C-alpha positions as CSV (number, residue, x, y, z in Angstrom):
1,M,-10.4,181.2,85.6
2,D,-9.6,178.8,88.5
3,R,-5.9,178.0,88.4
4,N,-5.2,177.8,92.1
5,I,-3.9,174.4,93.3
6,K,-5.7,173.6,96.4
7,D,-4.1,173.0,99.8
8,A,-2.1,169.8,100.4
9,K,-3.8,167.0,102.2
10,D,-1.8,165.2,104.9
11,L,-2.6,161.6,104.9
12,G,-0.9,161.0,108.2
13,T,2.0,159.1,106.5
14,G,4.3,162.0,105.8
15,E,3.2,161.9,102.1
16,L,1.3,164.9,100.7
17,I,-1.2,164.7,97.9
18,Y,-2.2,167.9,96.0
19,F,-5.3,168.7,94.0
20,N,-5.0,170.8,90.9
21,S,-8.5,172.3,90.5
22,H,-7.8,173.4,86.9
23,A,-6.4,170.1,85.6
24,K,-8.9,168.2,87.7
25,A,-6.3,165.7,88.9
26,T,-4.5,164.6,92.0
27,Y,-0.7,164.4,92.2
28,T,1.7,162.7,94.6
29,N,5.3,163.7,94.8
30,D,6.5,161.7,91.9
31,G,8.4,164.4,90.1
32,S,5.9,164.9,87.2
33,I,3.9,167.8,88.6
34,L,5.9,170.5,86.8
35,E,5.4,168.9,83.4
36,D,1.7,168.3,84.1
37,I,1.0,172.0,85.0
38,I,2.9,173.3,82.0
39,S,1.0,170.8,79.7
40,S,-2.3,171.9,81.2
41,F,-1.7,175.6,80.4
42,K,-0.5,174.8,76.9
43,Q,-3.5,172.7,76.1
44,D,-5.8,175.6,77.1
45,G,-3.9,177.9,74.8
46,Y,-2.3,180.1,77.4
47,P,1.2,181.4,76.9
48,V,4.0,179.5,78.7
49,I,7.2,181.4,79.1
50,E,10.1,179.2,80.2
51,H,13.0,181.1,81.6
52,G,15.2,178.3,82.7
53,T,17.7,179.7,85.2
54,E,17.9,183.1,83.5
55,D,15.9,186.3,84.0
56,T,15.9,186.0,87.8
57,T,15.1,189.7,88.1
58,F,12.0,190.0,85.9
59,T,8.6,191.8,85.4
60,L,5.8,189.3,85.1
61,T,3.2,189.6,82.3
62,P,-0.4,188.8,83.2
63,N,-2.4,185.7,82.1
64,A,0.7,183.6,81.2
65,L,2.6,181.0,83.1
66,H,6.2,182.0,83.8
67,V,8.4,179.0,84.5
68,W,11.9,178.9,86.1
69,G,14.1,176.0,86.8
70,K,16.3,175.7,89.9
71,V,17.1,179.3,91.1
72,N,18.8,180.7,94.2
73,T,17.1,184.1,93.9
74,L,14.0,185.3,92.1
75,T,13.1,189.0,92.2
76,L,9.8,189.7,90.5
77,T,7.5,192.7,89.9
78,L,4.1,192.9,88.2
79,G,3.8,194.2,84.7
80,E,1.1,196.4,83.3
81,E,-2.4,195.0,83.4
82,T,-4.7,194.7,80.5
83,E,-8.0,196.7,80.8
84,S,-11.4,195.1,81.0
85,I,-10.2,191.5,81.8
86,T,-9.1,189.7,84.9
87,N,-5.3,189.9,85.3
88,E,-3.6,187.0,87.0
89,F,0.1,186.7,87.5
90,I,1.3,183.1,87.6
91,F,4.7,181.7,88.0
92,I,6.4,178.5,89.0
93,F,10.0,177.8,90.1
94,E,12.2,175.3,92.0
95,G,14.3,176.3,94.9
96,S,18.1,175.7,94.6
97,S,20.5,176.0,97.5
98,N,19.4,178.8,100.0
99,P,16.7,180.2,97.7
100,V,15.1,183.6,98.2
101,L,11.9,184.9,96.6
102,T,11.3,188.7,96.5
103,L,8.0,190.2,95.5
104,P,6.6,193.8,95.8
105,D,5.6,195.0,99.3
106,T,2.1,195.6,98.0
107,I,1.4,191.9,97.6
108,K,-0.3,190.1,100.5
109,W,-0.5,186.4,101.1
110,A,-3.8,184.6,101.5
111,D,-4.6,183.9,105.1
112,D,-1.3,185.7,105.9
113,V,0.5,182.4,105.2
114,I,3.9,183.2,103.7
115,P,5.6,180.2,102.0
116,L,8.9,179.0,103.4
117,I,11.2,178.8,100.4
118,V,13.5,175.8,100.8
119,P,15.8,173.9,98.4
120,G,14.4,171.1,96.3
121,K,10.8,172.2,96.3
122,I,8.6,173.4,93.4
123,Y,6.5,176.5,94.1
124,Y,3.4,177.4,92.2
125,I,2.2,181.0,92.9
126,S,-0.8,182.9,91.6
127,I,-1.3,186.6,92.3
128,L,-4.7,188.2,91.7
129,N,-5.6,191.7,92.8
130,N,-2.3,191.8,94.8
131,L,-3.4,188.6,96.7
132,A,-1.0,185.7,96.4
133,V,-1.7,182.0,96.9
134,F,0.8,179.2,96.7
135,S,1.2,175.4,96.5
136,V,4.4,173.4,97.2
137,F,5.4,170.2,95.5
138,E,8.3,167.9,95.7
139,G,11.1,169.1,93.3
140,T,13.2,167.2,90.9
141,D,16.1,166.9,93.3
142,T,16.9,163.6,94.9
143,Q,16.2,163.5,98.6
144,V,17.8,161.6,101.4
145,G,16.3,158.1,101.6
146,D,15.5,158.0,97.9
147,I,16.4,154.7,96.2
148,C,19.0,154.7,93.4
149,L,18.3,152.3,90.6
150,A,20.6,151.3,87.7
151,N,20.1,149.2,84.6
152,E,22.6,147.2,82.7
153,S,23.5,150.1,80.4
154,G,24.6,152.2,83.4
155,D,21.7,154.6,83.5
156,K,20.6,155.8,86.9
157,I,17.2,156.9,88.2
158,F,15.7,157.6,91.6
159,I,12.4,156.5,93.2
160,K,10.9,156.9,96.6
161,V,10.0,154.2,99.1
162,G,6.7,152.5,97.9
163,D,7.2,153.4,94.2
164,V,7.1,150.6,91.7
165,I,10.5,149.6,90.4
166,P,10.4,149.5,86.6
167,D,11.4,146.3,84.8
168,G,15.1,146.1,84.0
169,W,16.1,148.3,87.0
170,T,17.9,147.2,90.1
171,P,18.3,149.0,93.5
172,I,22.0,149.8,94.1
173,G,22.0,152.3,96.9
174,V,20.2,154.9,99.0
175,V,20.7,158.7,98.7
176,V,22.8,160.1,101.7
177,I,23.6,163.6,100.5
178,P,20.8,165.5,98.7
179,E,21.4,167.1,95.4
180,S,20.1,170.4,96.6
181,H,23.1,170.8,99.0
182,D,25.5,170.6,96.0
183,V,28.5,169.7,98.1
184,Y,30.5,168.8,95.1
185,G,29.7,171.8,93.0
186,T,28.5,169.5,90.2
187,G,24.9,168.9,91.0
188,E,25.6,165.4,92.1
189,C,24.1,163.6,95.1
190,A,25.9,160.9,97.1
191,V,24.5,157.3,97.3
192,I,25.5,154.8,100.0
193,S,26.0,151.1,99.0
194,L,23.5,148.5,100.1
195,H,26.3,146.3,101.3
196,G,29.2,146.7,103.6
197,M,32.6,146.0,102.2
198,S,34.5,142.8,102.5
199,T,38.1,141.8,101.8
200,E,37.0,138.2,101.0
201,T,34.4,139.3,98.4
202,P,35.4,142.8,97.3
203,N,33.4,142.7,94.1
204,T,30.1,142.2,95.7
205,G,30.6,143.4,99.3
206,N,29.5,141.4,102.3
207,L,26.5,139.2,101.6
208,N,26.4,137.6,105.0
209,N,24.1,139.7,107.2
210,E,25.0,137.9,110.3
211,S,28.7,138.7,110.0
212,V,29.8,142.3,109.5
213,P,33.5,142.3,108.6
214,K,35.8,145.0,109.8
215,I,38.6,146.2,107.7
216,I,42.1,147.8,108.3
217,W,42.6,151.3,106.9
218,G,46.3,150.9,106.1
219,P,49.9,151.2,107.2
220,D,51.3,153.9,109.5
221,T,52.9,156.0,106.9
222,E,52.5,159.7,106.0
223,I,50.6,160.3,102.8
224,S,51.8,163.7,101.5
225,A,49.1,163.9,98.8
226,L,46.3,163.8,101.5
227,S,45.3,166.8,103.6
228,N,45.5,166.3,107.4
229,F,42.2,167.1,109.1
230,N,42.7,167.6,112.8
231,K,40.0,170.1,113.8
232,V,36.2,170.2,114.0
233,P,34.0,173.1,114.9
234,Y,31.6,172.8,117.7
235,I,28.8,174.9,119.2
236,A,30.3,176.8,122.1
237,N,29.0,176.0,125.6
238,N,26.9,173.1,124.2
239,S,24.3,175.6,123.2
240,S,21.4,174.4,121.1
241,E,21.3,177.7,119.2
242,Q,22.9,178.1,115.9
243,V,26.3,179.9,116.3
244,S,27.3,182.5,113.8
245,V,29.7,181.2,111.2
246,T,32.0,184.2,111.9
247,N,32.5,183.1,115.5
248,P,33.0,179.3,115.9
249,T,35.1,177.6,118.5
250,I,37.6,175.1,117.3
251,I,39.0,172.3,119.3
252,G,41.1,169.2,118.7
253,I,39.0,166.3,117.3
254,A,40.4,163.9,120.0
255,D,38.1,165.8,122.5
256,Y,35.1,163.8,121.2
257,V,32.9,166.2,119.2
258,Y,29.4,164.7,118.8
259,L,27.4,165.0,115.6
260,S,23.6,165.0,115.7
261,S,21.3,162.4,114.2
262,D,17.6,161.6,113.7
263,N,18.5,158.4,115.4
264,F,19.3,160.0,118.8
265,T,16.9,161.0,121.6
266,G,19.1,163.4,123.6
267,S,19.4,167.2,123.5
268,T,17.7,168.9,120.5
269,C,20.0,170.3,117.7
270,G,18.9,173.9,117.4
271,H,19.9,174.5,113.8
272,D,18.5,171.1,112.7
273,T,15.5,170.2,114.8
274,A,15.0,167.0,112.8
275,A,18.0,165.7,114.7
276,K,19.2,165.4,118.3
277,Y,22.5,164.9,120.0
278,Y,23.2,161.6,121.9
279,G,23.5,163.3,125.2
280,T,23.9,166.7,127.0
281,T,27.5,166.6,128.1
282,G,29.4,166.3,124.9
283,K,30.7,169.1,122.6
284,S,28.1,169.5,119.9
285,A,29.2,169.6,116.3
286,P,27.1,171.5,113.7
287,S,24.7,169.5,111.6
288,P,25.0,169.7,107.8
289,Y,21.3,170.8,107.8
290,L,19.4,173.8,108.9
291,T,15.8,173.5,110.1
292,D,14.4,174.3,106.6
293,G,16.5,171.5,105.0
294,S,19.1,173.7,103.4
295,R,22.8,173.3,104.0
296,N,24.3,174.7,107.2
297,T,27.4,176.8,106.4
298,L,28.8,176.2,109.9
299,Y,29.4,172.6,108.9
300,Y,31.6,173.6,106.0
301,Q,34.0,176.1,107.6
302,T,37.3,176.2,105.7
303,S,38.5,179.8,106.3
304,S,39.3,182.1,109.2
305,P,38.3,182.1,112.0
306,S,37.9,178.4,111.2
307,T,40.5,176.2,109.7
308,T,41.3,174.3,106.6
309,S,41.8,171.3,108.9
310,N,38.1,171.0,109.6
311,A,37.3,167.3,109.0
312,L,33.6,168.1,108.4
313,S,34.6,170.1,105.3
314,D,36.3,167.1,103.6
315,F,34.0,165.8,100.8
316,N,36.8,164.5,98.6
317,G,36.2,160.8,99.3
318,M,36.6,160.0,95.6
319,G,39.9,161.8,95.3
320,N,41.2,160.4,98.6
321,T,40.3,156.9,97.5
322,N,42.1,157.4,94.2
323,I,45.2,158.5,96.1
324,L,45.1,155.5,98.4
325,T,44.5,152.9,95.7
326,G,47.3,154.5,93.6
327,L,49.7,153.8,96.5
328,A,48.5,150.2,97.0
329,T,51.5,148.4,95.6
330,A,52.0,145.7,98.2
331,Q,49.7,143.3,96.4
332,S,50.3,143.7,92.7
333,D,47.1,141.9,91.6
334,W,44.7,143.5,94.1
335,K,42.4,144.7,91.3
336,T,41.9,141.2,90.0
337,A,42.6,138.7,92.8
338,T,39.6,136.8,94.3
339,S,40.2,138.4,97.7
340,I,42.2,141.4,99.0
341,T,45.1,140.8,101.3
342,H,44.1,142.2,104.7
343,K,47.2,143.7,106.2
344,S,48.5,147.0,107.3
345,D,52.2,146.6,106.5
346,G,53.8,147.9,103.3
347,N,52.0,150.1,100.8
348,Y,48.5,148.8,101.1
349,Y,45.1,150.3,101.9
350,P,42.4,147.5,102.3
351,A,39.4,149.8,103.1
352,A,39.9,152.0,100.1
353,C,40.8,149.1,97.8
354,C,37.6,147.2,98.8
355,C,35.5,150.3,97.9
356,W,37.3,150.6,94.6
357,R,36.7,146.9,93.7
358,Y,33.0,147.0,94.7
359,H,30.5,147.3,91.8
360,T,26.9,146.6,91.0
361,T,24.4,146.5,88.1
362,G,25.2,149.6,86.1
363,T,28.4,150.5,87.9
364,N,32.0,149.6,87.3
365,Q,35.1,149.0,89.5
366,G,36.5,152.4,90.4
367,D,33.1,154.1,90.6
368,W,32.6,153.6,94.3
369,Y,34.9,155.0,97.0
370,L,35.7,155.3,100.7
371,P,33.8,158.4,101.9
372,A,35.5,161.4,103.4
373,F,34.5,162.4,106.9
374,G,32.2,165.2,105.8
375,E,30.3,162.7,103.8
376,L,30.0,160.3,106.8
377,G,28.6,163.2,108.8
378,Y,25.6,163.3,106.4
379,M,25.1,159.6,106.9
380,C,24.9,160.1,110.7
381,A,22.6,163.1,110.5
382,R,19.8,161.1,108.7
383,L,20.6,157.6,109.8
384,N,17.0,156.7,110.5
385,I,15.8,157.7,107.2
386,I,18.5,155.9,105.4
387,N,18.0,152.7,107.4
388,E,14.3,152.8,107.0
389,T,14.8,152.7,103.2
390,I,17.2,149.8,103.5
391,W,14.8,147.9,105.7
392,Y,12.1,148.6,103.2
393,L,14.2,147.0,100.5
394,V,15.0,144.0,102.7
395,D,11.3,143.5,103.7
396,A,10.2,143.8,100.1
397,G,12.7,141.2,99.0
398,L,14.5,143.8,96.8
399,G,17.6,144.4,98.9
400,L,19.9,141.7,97.4
401,D,21.2,140.7,100.8
402,C,21.7,144.3,102.0
403,Y,21.6,145.3,105.6
404,P,21.3,148.6,107.5
405,I,24.0,150.8,108.9
406,T,25.0,149.6,112.4
407,G,25.8,151.6,115.5
408,D,29.5,150.9,115.1
409,Y,32.7,152.6,113.9
410,Y,33.0,153.5,110.2
411,W,36.2,154.4,108.5
412,S,36.5,157.6,106.5
413,S,39.2,158.4,103.9
414,S,40.2,161.5,105.8
415,E,43.6,161.3,107.3
416,L,44.6,162.8,110.7
417,N,48.3,162.2,110.5
418,S,50.9,159.5,109.6
419,T,49.5,157.0,112.1
420,A,45.7,157.8,112.4
421,A,42.6,158.4,110.3
422,C,39.1,159.8,111.1
423,N,36.4,157.4,112.1
424,L,32.7,158.0,113.0
425,E,31.0,156.1,115.8
426,M,27.4,155.8,114.7
427,S,25.7,154.8,117.9
428,M,26.6,158.1,119.7
429,G,27.8,160.2,116.7
430,Y,31.2,161.1,117.9
431,L,34.4,161.6,115.9
432,E,37.0,159.0,116.9
433,I,40.6,158.8,115.9
434,F,41.8,155.3,115.1
435,G,45.2,154.0,114.3
436,K,45.4,153.1,110.7
437,S,46.1,149.4,111.5
438,S,42.8,149.2,113.5
439,K,39.7,147.6,112.0
440,A,36.3,149.3,111.4
441,N,33.2,149.0,109.2
442,V,33.4,150.2,105.7
443,R,30.5,151.4,103.5
444,A,31.2,152.6,99.9
445,F,29.7,155.8,98.4
446,L,28.8,156.7,94.8
447,R,28.3,160.1,93.3
448,V,25.4,160.3,90.9
449,K,24.0,163.2,88.8
């Protein structure tokens, strides 16, 4: 009974193709692998036991396929074997945030290769005579750089670069925050708009790629409903090693804390080796990613010895935008006027209002928002991947006049104080404080589940 899925073949393009020696079929990472494996077992008359996200401490029965969904922990033992037949223990699961698989110590891995369990991957594991083999597949989670499509009914799906866009679906954005990080606690991912915002054409965003408009944040007034984020953790002594979450150093954000990015070529980011810092002299902020792709808790610090004023921990861009647009009373018809008045005096917040006005196929006004600083940090961390997808859409004629993220300043909806808000400079990745009447680029975000 040959049920081992053979090793992945690297085609040199970053894509993996897997061969299922039982189903006699090849699979790319198109999200259908789980259904195909289950169907194969059922067709052959073997029991398929679907646990969902329950029974995460369980004793496996032999010669059946045990299936789990997204789980953080999975602790398994082997049940009693049936005499006179081959007993194979087979299970499949998808890693959720910070997943851990625990098996009995008696089990050895083929070729001494132990799988690295990471979020957003599907693991197929077979154990025969206490020897385990495994295969890894792309999971059902959306990944950074995936393309978000919408139809006229408002449905959303995700595809990868190179996949065929189904009839009736339109690209509306690119995934910036992966679903597996679950930063919102709702299973949603974050998608960035294909267009920058514009006060002249707020409904469509900027459609002139040669002219990137900059927008004012708002007037110099205190907004009591917003939290003031005036701190950012950094890695002490500019070390490239990951610092314990229990011992961070906190400094004022005006001291230029630098975020890492896959677009930079400076010093390596130790806790996220897919990204680097712009240089070697700045104070290094933690990346939202760890080396295995899971979320880095250092990025999210909100309690002692950190501070609730950590700008990186602000992911409430949607809530911030609703507060700002609710205060925008200086232009009474800003929701319907052809253009948005671009001024900083009075109760008016052009950057947030432009994001609120923006809509696409399958989205409505009020769905998109001005991202919080923690969300912008994700955009910086994987800037190359996001821009590569946008360029793909442009080159394929599918981008609807979209253009990539530039190495410029981008507004967040995170407030510093009554006169300034948090801004991210993309060419070097440092946190900048701008007066609210200053102008910067604006890109809208959308949360999708």
